[in-house]
C-alpha positions as protocol buffer text, in pm:
chain_id: "A"
residue {
  index: 1
  type: UNK
  ca { x: -3164 y: 4712 z: 397 }
}
residue {
  index: 2
  type: UNK
  ca { x: -3175 y: 4707 z: 776 }
}
residue {
  index: 3
  type: UNK
  ca { x: -3410 y: 4408 z: 768 }
}
residue {
  index: 4
  type: UNK
  ca { x: -3171 y: 4217 z: 544 }
}
residue {
  index: 5
  type: UNK
  ca { x: -2867 y: 4284 z: 763 }
}
residue {
  index: 6
  type: UNK
  ca { x: -3067 y: 4197 z: 1078 }
}
residue {
  index: 7
  type: UNK
  ca { x: -3166 y: 3859 z: 930 }
}
residue {
  index: 8
  type: UNK
  ca { x: -2812 y: 3801 z: 806 }
}
residue {
  index: 9
  type: UNK
  ca { x: -2668 y: 3865 z: 1153 }
}
residue {
  index: 10
  type: UNK
  ca { x: -2940 y: 3651 z: 1314 }
}
residue {
  index: 11
  type: UNK
  ca { x: -2864 y: 3367 z: 1066 }
}
residue {
  index: 12
  type: UNK
  ca { x: -2491 y: 3384 z: 1145 }
}
residue {
  index: 13
  type: UNK
  ca { x: -2553 y: 3378 z: 1521 }
}
residue {
  index: 14
  type: UNK
  ca { x: -2786 y: 3079 z: 1496 }
}
residue {
  index: 15
  type: UNK
  ca { x: -2546 y: 2897 z: 1260 }
}
residue {
  index: 16
  type: UNK
  ca { x: -2243 y: 2946 z: 1483 }
}
residue {
  index: 17
  type: UNK
  ca { x: -2437 y: 2855 z: 1798 }
}
residue {
  index: 18
  type: UNK
  ca { x: -2559 y: 2530 z: 1646 }
}
residue {
  index: 19
  type: UNK
  ca { x: -2219 y: 2416 z: 1516 }
}
residue {
  index: 20
  type: UNK
  ca { x: -2057 y: 2133 z: 1710 }
}
residue {
  index: 21
  type: UNK
  ca { x: -1768 y: 2250 z: 1925 }
}
residue {
  index: 22
  type: UNK
  ca { x: -1529 y: 2014 z: 1750 }
}
residue {
  index: 23
  type: UNK
  ca { x: -1599 y: 2186 z: 1417 }
}
residue {
  index: 24
  type: UNK
  ca { x: -1519 y: 2525 z: 1568 }
}
residue {
  index: 25
  type: UNK
  ca { x: -1208 y: 2407 z: 1753 }
}
residue {
  index: 26
  type: UNK
  ca { x: -1066 y: 2218 z: 1454 }
}
residue {
  index: 27
  type: UNK
  ca { x: -899 y: 1877 z: 1467 }
}
residue {
  index: 28
  type: UNK
  ca { x: -776 y: 1761 z: 1804 }
}
residue {
  index: 29
  type: UNK
  ca { x: -413 y: 1675 z: 1741 }
}
residue {
  index: 30
  type: UNK
  ca { x: -297 y: 1379 z: 1943 }
}
residue {
  index: 31
  type: UNK
  ca { x: -647 y: 1240 z: 1993 }
}
residue {
  index: 32
  type: UNK
  ca { x: -717 y: 888 z: 1879 }
}
residue {
  index: 33
  type: UNK
  ca { x: -1023 y: 855 z: 1661 }
}
residue {
  index: 34
  type: UNK
  ca { x: -1023 y: 477 z: 1673 }
}
residue {
  index: 35
  type: UNK
  ca { x: -1009 y: 226 z: 1952 }
}
residue {
  index: 36
  type: UNK
  ca { x: -679 y: 76 z: 2056 }
}
residue {
  index: 37
  type: UNK
  ca { x: -507 y: -71 z: 1752 }
}
residue {
  index: 38
  type: UNK
  ca { x: -327 y: -404 z: 1727 }
}
residue {
  index: 39
  type: UNK
  ca { x: -44 y: -196 z: 1577 }
}
residue {
  index: 40
  type: UNK
  ca { x: 5 y: 28 z: 1882 }
}
residue {
  index: 41
  type: UNK
  ca { x: 303 y: -179 z: 1999 }
}
residue {
  index: 42
  type: UNK
  ca { x: 489 y: -49 z: 1692 }
}
residue {
  index: 43
  type: UNK
  ca { x: 483 y: 310 z: 1821 }
}
residue {
  index: 44
  type: UNK
  ca { x: 797 y: 239 z: 2025 }
}
residue {
  index: 45
  type: UNK
  ca { x: 1108 y: 453 z: 1975 }
}
residue {
  index: 46
  type: UNK
  ca { x: 1317 y: 157 z: 1859 }
}
residue {
  index: 47
  type: UNK
  ca { x: 1073 y: 62 z: 1580 }
}
residue {
  index: 48
  type: UNK
  ca { x: 1099 y: 231 z: 1238 }
}
residue {
  index: 49
  type: UNK
  ca { x: 796 y: 467 z: 1199 }
}
residue {
  index: 50
  type: UNK
  ca { x: 714 y: 321 z: 857 }
}
residue {
  index: 51
  type: UNK
  ca { x: 624 y: -13 z: 1021 }
}
residue {
  index: 52
  type: UNK
  ca { x: 343 y: 146 z: 1221 }
}
residue {
  index: 53
  type: UNK
  ca { x: 193 y: 305 z: 908 }
}
residue {
  index: 54
  type: UNK
  ca { x: 225 y: -16 z: 707 }
}
residue {
  index: 55
  type: UNK
  ca { x: 74 y: -213 z: 995 }
}
residue {
  index: 56
  type: UNK
  ca { x: -229 y: 18 z: 1009 }
}
residue {
  index: 57
  type: UNK
  ca { x: -263 y: 3 z: 629 }
}
residue {
  index: 58
  type: UNK
  ca { x: -254 y: -378 z: 633 }
}
residue {
  index: 59
  type: UNK
  ca { x: -425 y: -480 z: 957 }
}
residue {
  index: 60
  type: UNK
  ca { x: -714 y: -236 z: 945 }
}
residue {
  index: 61
  type: UNK
  ca { x: -795 y: -310 z: 581 }
}
residue {
  index: 62
  type: UNK
  ca { x: -1038 y: -597 z: 532 }
}
residue {
  index: 63
  type: UNK
  ca { x: -882 y: -680 z: 194 }
}
residue {
  index: 64
  type: UNK
  ca { x: -536 y: -738 z: 353 }
}
residue {
  index: 65
  type: UNK
  ca { x: -333 y: -611 z: 56 }
}
residue {
  index: 66
  type: UNK
  ca { x: -50 y: -854 z: -31 }
}
residue {
  index: 67
  type: UNK
  ca { x: 157 y: -561 z: -159 }
}
residue {
  index: 68
  type: UNK
  ca { x: 134 y: -378 z: 175 }
}
residue {
  index: 69
  type: UNK
  ca { x: 221 y: -702 z: 357 }
}
residue {
  index: 70
  type: UNK
  ca { x: 522 y: -751 z: 129 }
}
residue {
  index: 71
  type: UNK
  ca { x: 641 y: -397 z: 208 }
}
residue {
  index: 72
  type: UNK
  ca { x: 588 y: -454 z: 580 }
}
residue {
  index: 73
  type: UNK
  ca { x: 781 y: -782 z: 575 }
}
residue {
  index: 74
  type: UNK
  ca { x: 1072 y: -627 z: 383 }
}
residue {
  index: 75
  type: UNK
  ca { x: 1104 y: -346 z: 642 }
}
residue {
  index: 76
  type: UNK
  ca { x: 1052 y: -573 z: 946 }
}
residue {
  index: 77
  type: UNK
  ca { x: 1301 y: -843 z: 846 }
}
residue {
  index: 78
  type: UNK
  ca { x: 1021 y: -1091 z: 765 }
}
residue {
  index: 79
  type: UNK
  ca { x: 852 y: -1056 z: 1106 }
}
residue {
  index: 80
  type: UNK
  ca { x: 475 y: -1058 z: 1037 }
}
residue {
  index: 81
  type: UNK
  ca { x: 256 y: -767 z: 1153 }
}
residue {
  index: 82
  type: UNK
  ca { x: 86 y: -809 z: 1492 }
}
residue {
  index: 83
  type: UNK
  ca { x: -250 y: -894 z: 1333 }
}
residue {
  index: 84
  type: UNK
  ca { x: -90 y: -1196 z: 1164 }
}
residue {
  index: 85
  type: UNK
  ca { x: 97 y: -1326 z: 1468 }
}
residue {
  index: 86
  type: UNK
  ca { x: -56 y: -1632 z: 1628 }
}
residue {
  index: 87
  type: UNK
  ca { x: -78 y: -1688 z: 2004 }
}
residue {
  index: 88
  type: UNK
  ca { x: -210 y: -1978 z: 2207 }
}
residue {
  index: 89
  type: UNK
  ca { x: -576 y: -1915 z: 2296 }
}
residue {
  index: 90
  type: UNK
  ca { x: -560 y: -2118 z: 2620 }
}
residue {
  index: 91
  type: UNK
  ca { x: -343 y: -1878 z: 2819 }
}
residue {
  index: 92
  type: UNK
  ca { x: -202 y: -1528 z: 2817 }
}
residue {
  index: 93
  type: UNK
  ca { x: 167 y: -1452 z: 2857 }
}
residue {
  index: 94
  type: UNK
  ca { x: 97 y: -1319 z: 3209 }
}
residue {
  index: 95
  type: UNK
  ca { x: -100 y: -1631 z: 3309 }
}
residue {
  index: 96
  type: UNK
  ca { x: 176 y: -1858 z: 3184 }
}
residue {
  index: 97
  type: UNK
  ca { x: 441 y: -1653 z: 3362 }
}
residue {
  index: 98
  type: UNK
  ca { x: 261 y: -1689 z: 3695 }
}
residue {
  index: 99
  type: UNK
  ca { x: 120 y: -2036 z: 3641 }
}
residue {
  index: 100
  type: UNK
  ca { x: 192 y: -2311 z: 3885 }
}
residue {
  index: 101
  type: UNK
  ca { x: 376 y: -2085 z: 4129 }
}
residue {
  index: 102
  type: UNK
  ca { x: 432 y: -2287 z: 4443 }
}
residue {
  index: 103
  type: UNK
  ca { x: 324 y: -2614 z: 4278 }
}
residue {
  index: 104
  type: UNK
  ca { x: 565 y: -2904 z: 4242 }
}
residue {
  index: 105
  type: UNK
  ca { x: 637 y: -3025 z: 3887 }
}
residue {
  index: 106
  type: UNK
  ca { x: 541 y: -3395 z: 3884 }
}
residue {
  index: 107
  type: UNK
  ca { x: 589 y: -3525 z: 3530 }
}
residue {
  index: 108
  type: UNK
  ca { x: 575 y: -3424 z: 3167 }
}
residue {
  index: 109
  type: UNK
  ca { x: 536 y: -3588 z: 2827 }
}
residue {
  index: 110
  type: UNK
  ca { x: 661 y: -3474 z: 2487 }
}
residue {
  index: 111
  type: UNK
  ca { x: 492 y: -3666 z: 2206 }
}
residue {
  index: 112
  type: UNK
  ca { x: 489 y: -3526 z: 1852 }
}
residue {
  index: 113
  type: UNK
  ca { x: 199 y: -3754 z: 1755 }
}
residue {
  index: 114
  type: UNK
  ca { x: -18 y: -3680 z: 2055 }
}
residue {
  index: 115
  type: UNK
  ca { x: 5 y: -3436 z: 2346 }
}
residue {
  index: 116
  type: UNK
  ca { x: 290 y: -3239 z: 2496 }
}
residue {
  index: 117
  type: UNK
  ca { x: 197 y: -3175 z: 2858 }
}
residue {
  index: 118
  type: UNK
  ca { x: 319 y: -3100 z: 3208 }
}
residue {
  index: 119
  type: UNK
  ca { x: 147 y: -3193 z: 3535 }
}
residue {
  index: 120
  type: UNK
  ca { x: 202 y: -3016 z: 3865 }
}
residue {
  index: 121
  type: UNK
  ca { x: 124 y: -3107 z: 4232 }
}
residue {
  index: 122
  type: UNK
  ca { x: -97 y: -3415 z: 4223 }
}
residue {
  index: 123
  type: UNK
  ca { x: -288 y: -3308 z: 3912 }
}
residue {
  index: 124
  type: UNK
  ca { x: -382 y: -2965 z: 4050 }
}
residue {
  index: 125
  type: UNK
  ca { x: -204 y: -2786 z: 3765 }
}
residue {
  index: 126
  type: UNK
  ca { x: -191 y: -2893 z: 3401 }
}
residue {
  index: 127
  type: UNK
  ca { x: -63 y: -2746 z: 3078 }
}
residue {
  index: 128
  type: UNK
  ca { x: -101 y: -2932 z: 2751 }
}
residue {
  index: 129
  type: UNK
  ca { x: -132 y: -2898 z: 2375 }
}
residue {
  index: 130
  type: UNK
  ca { x: -160 y: -3139 z: 2083 }
}
residue {
  index: 131
  type: UNK
  ca { x: -376 y: -3420 z: 1950 }
}
residue {
  index: 132
  type: UNK
  ca { x: -608 y: -3565 z: 2213 }
}
residue {
  index: 133
  type: UNK
  ca { x: -681 y: -3930 z: 2129 }
}
residue {
  index: 134
  type: UNK
  ca { x: -988 y: -3935 z: 2354 }
}
residue {
  index: 135
  type: UNK
  ca { x: -1170 y: -3647 z: 2180 }
}
residue {
  index: 136
  type: UNK
  ca { x: -993 y: -3707 z: 1846 }
}
residue {
  index: 137
  type: UNK
  ca { x: -918 y: -3335 z: 1815 }
}
residue {
  index: 138
  type: UNK
  ca { x: -628 y: -3093 z: 1840 }
}
residue {
  index: 139
  type: UNK
  ca { x: -663 y: -2884 z: 2154 }
}
residue {
  index: 140
  type: UNK
  ca { x: -492 y: -2706 z: 2436 }
}
residue {
  index: 141
  type: UNK
  ca { x: -577 y: -2724 z: 2803 }
}
residue {
  index: 142
  type: UNK
  ca { x: -475 y: -2498 z: 3090 }
}
residue {
  index: 143
  type: UNK
  ca { x: -561 y: -2564 z: 3453 }
}
residue {
  index: 144
  type: UNK
  ca { x: -413 y: -2322 z: 3705 }
}
residue {
  index: 145
  type: UNK
  ca { x: -550 y: -2359 z: 4058 }
}
residue {
  index: 146
  type: UNK
  ca { x: -329 y: -2079 z: 4191 }
}
residue {
  index: 147
  type: UNK
  ca { x: -561 y: -1810 z: 4051 }
}
residue {
  index: 148
  type: UNK
  ca { x: -823 y: -1768 z: 4322 }
}
residue {
  index: 149
  type: UNK
  ca { x: -1096 y: -2001 z: 4448 }
}
residue {
  index: 150
  type: UNK
  ca { x: -1222 y: -2127 z: 4113 }
}
residue {
  index: 151
  type: UNK
  ca { x: -885 y: -2123 z: 3940 }
}
residue {
  index: 152
  type: UNK
  ca { x: -858 y: -2131 z: 3562 }
}
residue {
  index: 153
  type: UNK
  ca { x: -970 y: -2429 z: 3354 }
}
residue {
  index: 154
  type: UNK
  ca { x: -975 y: -2392 z: 2977 }
}
residue {
  index: 155
  type: UNK
  ca { x: -986 y: -2645 z: 2695 }
}
residue {
  index: 156
  type: UNK
  ca { x: -993 y: -2499 z: 2344 }
}
residue {
  index: 157
  type: UNK
  ca { x: -977 y: -2652 z: 1996 }
}
residue {
  index: 158
  type: UNK
  ca { x: -679 y: -2534 z: 1790 }
}
residue {
  index: 159
  type: UNK
  ca { x: -590 y: -2451 z: 1434 }
}
residue {
  index: 160
  type: UNK
  ca { x: -259 y: -2586 z: 1303 }
}
residue {
  index: 161
  type: UNK
  ca { x: -65 y: -2259 z: 1362 }
}
residue {
  index: 162
  type: UNK
  ca { x: -215 y: -2228 z: 1713 }
}
residue {
  index: 163
  type: UNK
  ca { x: -109 y: -2584 z: 1793 }
}
residue {
  index: 164
  type: UNK
  ca { x: 252 y: -2502 z: 1700 }
}
residue {
  index: 165
  type: UNK
  ca { x: 254 y: -2195 z: 1927 }
}
residue {
  index: 166
  type: UNK
  ca { x: 84 y: -2378 z: 2216 }
}
residue {
  index: 167
  type: UNK
  ca { x: 327 y: -2671 z: 2191 }
}
residue {
  index: 168
  type: UNK
  ca { x: 616 y: -2425 z: 2190 }
}
residue {
  index: 169
  type: UNK
  ca { x: 480 y: -2261 z: 2508 }
}
residue {
  index: 170
  type: UNK
  ca { x: 439 y: -2600 z: 2677 }
}
residue {
  index: 171
  type: UNK
  ca { x: 794 y: -2698 z: 2583 }
}
residue {
  index: 172
  type: UNK
  ca { x: 927 y: -2370 z: 2720 }
}
residue {
  index: 173
  type: UNK
  ca { x: 751 y: -2432 z: 3052 }
}
residue {
  index: 174
  type: UNK
  ca { x: 884 y: -2789 z: 3061 }
}
residue {
  index: 175
  type: UNK
  ca { x: 1233 y: -2656 z: 2994 }
}
residue {
  index: 176
  type: UNK
  ca { x: 1204 y: -2421 z: 3293 }
}
residue {
  index: 177
  type: UNK
  ca { x: 1019 y: -2645 z: 3538 }
}
residue {
  index: 178
  type: UNK
  ca { x: 1162 y: -2987 z: 3450 }
}
residue {
  index: 179
  type: UNK
  ca { x: 1540 y: -2928 z: 3421 }
}
residue {
  index: 180
  type: UNK
  ca { x: 1608 y: -3298 z: 3370 }
}
residue {
  index: 181
  type: UNK
  ca { x: 1356 y: -3318 z: 3085 }
}
residue {
  index: 182
  type: UNK
  ca { x: 1067 y: -3560 z: 3054 }
}
């Protein structure tokens, strides 16, 4: 009997010692088990909590359930979840906000059939989006020489929804920098 209890105690000691600390401590409340989520912006106090849960259910599911999306849209007032919102791939909001600081707006063009663009300080800065007749493709271009020695120079092909967003961004910049219009 002593041999059995000795082995039982030894087994328990070895078992407990080899258990991962997380299993002993239990779940870590407040810890994130995934990387940053596209839905994290919905954790704000002024956003209904249900939107965050619906966003996670929709955006992190490869199947993208139409029923979950429908529920999300009904609670958000038809604003799509962050994973469905399109942004212009040529620039970030921060880059656009600081772009062309100190450069003189020279001229701009608004052309529904081709490019909407703005040019700054003797072609040092450029912002454009639309159909490029030279390459025969829909693209955006962003040249910002104010960002260090090399500056930023991006030209990217666009999908139709991206083109709409990029054109909107260009028009907003033109509205701010060219008060008289093009």
